[in-house]
N, C-alpha and C positions, 0 to 999 in steps of 0.2 A: 413130475419134471424136476430135475435137480436145479436148485437155486443158483443163479449166476453170481459170480464174485468179481471184485475189483481185479484180483489176480488173473482171472480168466480173460477179462477184457484187455488187461495189460499184455498178457502173453500173446493173444491173437493179433494185437496191433504192433507188438514189438516195442512197447514203451514201458516206462516204470509205473508201478502202482501209484506212486505219489502224483505223477502226471495225470493219470486217470482221475484220481480224486480231485485234483485241482480243476481239471476240465469240467467235471460235473458240477463244480461249485462256481464256475465262471471266473476263475482267477485270471487276472490280466496278463500274467507272464506265460500263458499257454496260447499258442497260435490258434487263429480261427480255424485253420484246416484241421489241426489236431482235435480241437474241441468238437467240431462237427462230426468227425470220425468216431470219437468216443461216444457222443450222444446217440448217434445212429446205431452203433453196435449195442449200447446199453438198452435201447428201445427194442432192438431185434431180439435180444436175449431176455427181455422182460426183467432187467436188473432192478432190484429194490434195495435201498440202503438198509443196513442192519440197524434197526432202531435202538436195540439194546446197546450196541457199541456207541452209537451217536449219543445216547443218554449218558453213558459213562463219561464221555468226553465233555459234554456240555453241562452235565449235572442237572439236566432238566428233561422231563418226559413229554412235555407239551400235552399232558393229560391232566384233568382235574376230576375229582370224585364228587358226586352229588347223591346224598342220601335223603330220601323223603319218606313219609309214613305211607303214602299211597299214590299211585300214578293216576288212577281213574278219576280222582276228585278234580273238578273243574279248576279250582284254585291252584292246585299243585301243577296241573298241566300247563297253566299260564305261566307259572314261575319257571318251569322247565324250558318252555319256549323262549323266554327272555334270556335265560342263562346260555342256552345253546346258540342263540343268535349272536350274542356278544362274544362268546368263546370262539366261534368260527371266524369272527372279524380279526381276532388276535392269534389265530393259528393253533387253538387248543381244541382237543377232543374231550367230550364229557362222558364219563362212565356213570350211568344212572342206576342206582340201587334202591330197592323198596324195602323198608323195615317192617311193614305190616304192623306197626305199633308194638313191635316186640323188642324188648331190651336185649335179649340174647342174640337175636338176629342182627340187631344194630351193632353189637360188639364184634361179631364175626365180619360184618361189612367194613367196619373201620379198620380191623386187622388186615383185611384183604387190600384195602386202598393203601395202607401204609406199606405193605409188602410189595405192591405194584409201583411204589415210589412215585405216586402222583404228586404234582407240583402244589396242590392245595385241595382243601375239602370244604364243600358247602353243605350245610345240614339243617334240616328241620327235625328237631328231636322227637323221638317216639314218646307216647304218653307216660311210659315207665321210666324214661331217661331223666337224669339230672346231672349232678357234678360227679359222674362216675369215672372209674379208673381208665376206661378206654378213651374218654374225652381228654382226660389229663395227659394221656400218652401222646395225643396229637400235639398238645401244647408243649410238652417236654421235649419232643423231637423238633420243635420249632417249625412245624408244617403250617403254612398259612391256612387259616381257619375262619369261616364266616357262618354265623347262625342266622336263620331267618324264621319268621312266623312263630313257631313253637320253640322258644328259647329258654335258657336258664340264666338268670341274672348272676348266678354264682360263677359262671364260666367267663373268664376275662378274655373275650375275643370280640372281634368286630361283629356287629349285628345290623340286620335290616328289619325294622319293625313298623307297626302302626301303633297308635295310642289306643289300645283296646279298651281301656277304661273310659276314655273320653268318647270313643265311638259308641260304646254301649250306653253311656249316659244320654247321648243324642238320640239313639234309637228309642229308649224308654221315654225320654221327654216327648218325642213325637207321638207315642201312644197316649201320653197324658194330655197333650195338646188336642188330640182327637177325642178327648172326653173319657178315656179309660180311667177307672178308679181302683180296680182290683186286678193287678197285673201279675201274672205268673212268669217264672223264668225257667226254661229248660236249659240247664247248664251242661258243660262238659265235665270230664273227669276232674278230680281235685288237684292233680299234680301239674298239668301243663300251665305255664304262666299266662297264656292268652285266655284260658278258661277261668283262671282266678281273677284276672283283670276285668273280664266282661261281667262276671258276677259282682265284683266290687262297683263297677259302673252302674249296674242295675240298682244296687242298694243306695248308691249316692243320689241317683235320680229320684228315687222314692223319697229319700230324706229331704232333698232340696224342695220338694213339693208338699211336704207335710203328710206324706202317706206312710203309715206304719209298715215296717218290714215284717213279713210273716214267713217264717221258715217253711211252713206247710205249703206255701205256694211255689217252692223251689223243687224242681224235679231233676235228678242227676242221671245223666246218660252213663251207661256202662260201655257203650260204643257209639260212635258218631254215625248213625245209620238212619235210613228211611223208616225202618221198622221201629226204631226207638221213638220216632215222632208219632207214629200210629199208636203205639202203646201208651204214651203219655197223653195224647189227645183223648183216647178212650177213658183214661183215668180221670182226666179233668172233667169230662161229661158225667161220669158215674159218681164222682164225689160231689158234684153240684155245689161248688163253693161260691158261686156268683162271679167267677172270673170273667172279665170282659176284655182282656188283652193278654197276649202272650209274646214275650221276647225270647227268641230261640237262638242257641249258640251258633248255629250255622244253617244255611239254606237247605242242605240235604235233609236235616231233621225237620225243618219247618215245612218242607213239601209233604212229608209224612203226616204232619199235623193237619195241614190243609186237606189232604186226601181223605182223612178220616172224618173231618168236619163236613166235607162235601157229601160223603156217603151217608151221614146221619142227618143231613138236612139243616145243619147249622148255618145261619146266615152270617157269612164273613164279608164285611167287617162289622155289620150293625149289631150282631149279638156278641161276637168275639173277634177282635182285631188281632192280626198276626204279623209280626215282623221278624225277618231272618237276619243273616249276616254272611257276607262274602260276594253277593251279586252273581250267583251261579246262573248259567245259561237257562236252566229249566225254570228259574224263578220268573222269567219273562213269558213263558208259554203255558204255565199252569193256570187254571181258572179257580178263583180270581188271581190275577197277577200278584206276585209276592213283593211287598215292600221289603227293603233290605238295606244293609250297609255295604257300600261299594268298597271292596278291598282290592287295591291295584296289584294284581298278581304278576302280570308281565313286567311292570315297572320294578316290582320287588326282585324279580330275577335279574334284570339289567343292573340294578344297584348292587345286588349280592356279588355278581361277577366283577363289577368295577372295584369293589372293596377288596376282593380276593386278589385281583391282578395288581392292585396297588401294594398289597403286602408281599406278593411274590417278587415284584421288581425291587421293593425296598430291601428285602432280605438278600436278594441276589447281589445287591451293592454293598452288603455287609453292614447295613444300617439297622438301628433299633426301630422296630415298628410299634407305634402306639395304636391300640385298637380304637376303632371309630364306630359310632352308632348313627345310622340314617333312619329317620322317622318319616314315613310317607303319609300323605294326607288321605283321609277317608271322608265319606259323606253319606247321608241318608238319602236313599232313592225311594220316593213315595209312589206306590202303585195301588192297585185296587184293594188289597187285603187290609189296608188301614184307612181308606178314605170313606169315613162314615157319612151316610146320607149325602154323598156327592161333595163332601168338603174338600 
């Protein structure tokens, strides 16, 4: 079916295109009779405003871009829900793209969003990403930009974060308080800032309690997967280093660790205690239930959109925007995987 136009409505009713446009926008200088006639015919013809033309006039698309490493992860799905909920309240649509932890794909997605003239971009960087040219282009074009979770400190933009180092320290301190003396850390890749900070938090907790750091107790993930957890759990048992506690970069990997320990008859937590990070839904249903660090994903999404909207409105008014950092609180959630002898 051919799309209806303002001209078609105007010709049919014998009025000007300007009057049709004003009637559809509820201008007070258009009579109620004319307005009703225009609206009725527009509905009958299934008239839709040309969004591209509207965008040219208003210089805004009412769309924002969101790039995340993966959609299926519980944490990121919570962030997405928070962003969409807030965006809808303010009349914005969200274009969601998944980088699959690929720098090359992330570059293409940024180029696509810039080409689509989105009003702003929210992003959690891929593991390979840093202060690269595609990120600099966003800033150079003065497109409102917010980073969350996996961020780069080198990029001067607004950020929504948690204190990963402090959260990791608290998780490891919990293991120590439960009597663990030889604690392994399954860490993320070397590049993401949150992976670096959680590793540093692990080291600081050991140092604070007079426990020597041993690099042989640190296992580095090539990818954040259930299978990596299984692989490192197997390695921990085969190497038999007397490990009695494991702090894991995220719950997805920790669940893999627990699954393998369960399969091999390891008594968790009395033989080896395990704590994860992010408070994934599955952490509450696996046996034993997984202790973890609560990472407020929905709240992070809400805060990320609020920062983006603040920058959009600021730039719309021609003002200089100073990037802001919002730090959300975390907390250790104690469950069965660390409660030794009913502690």
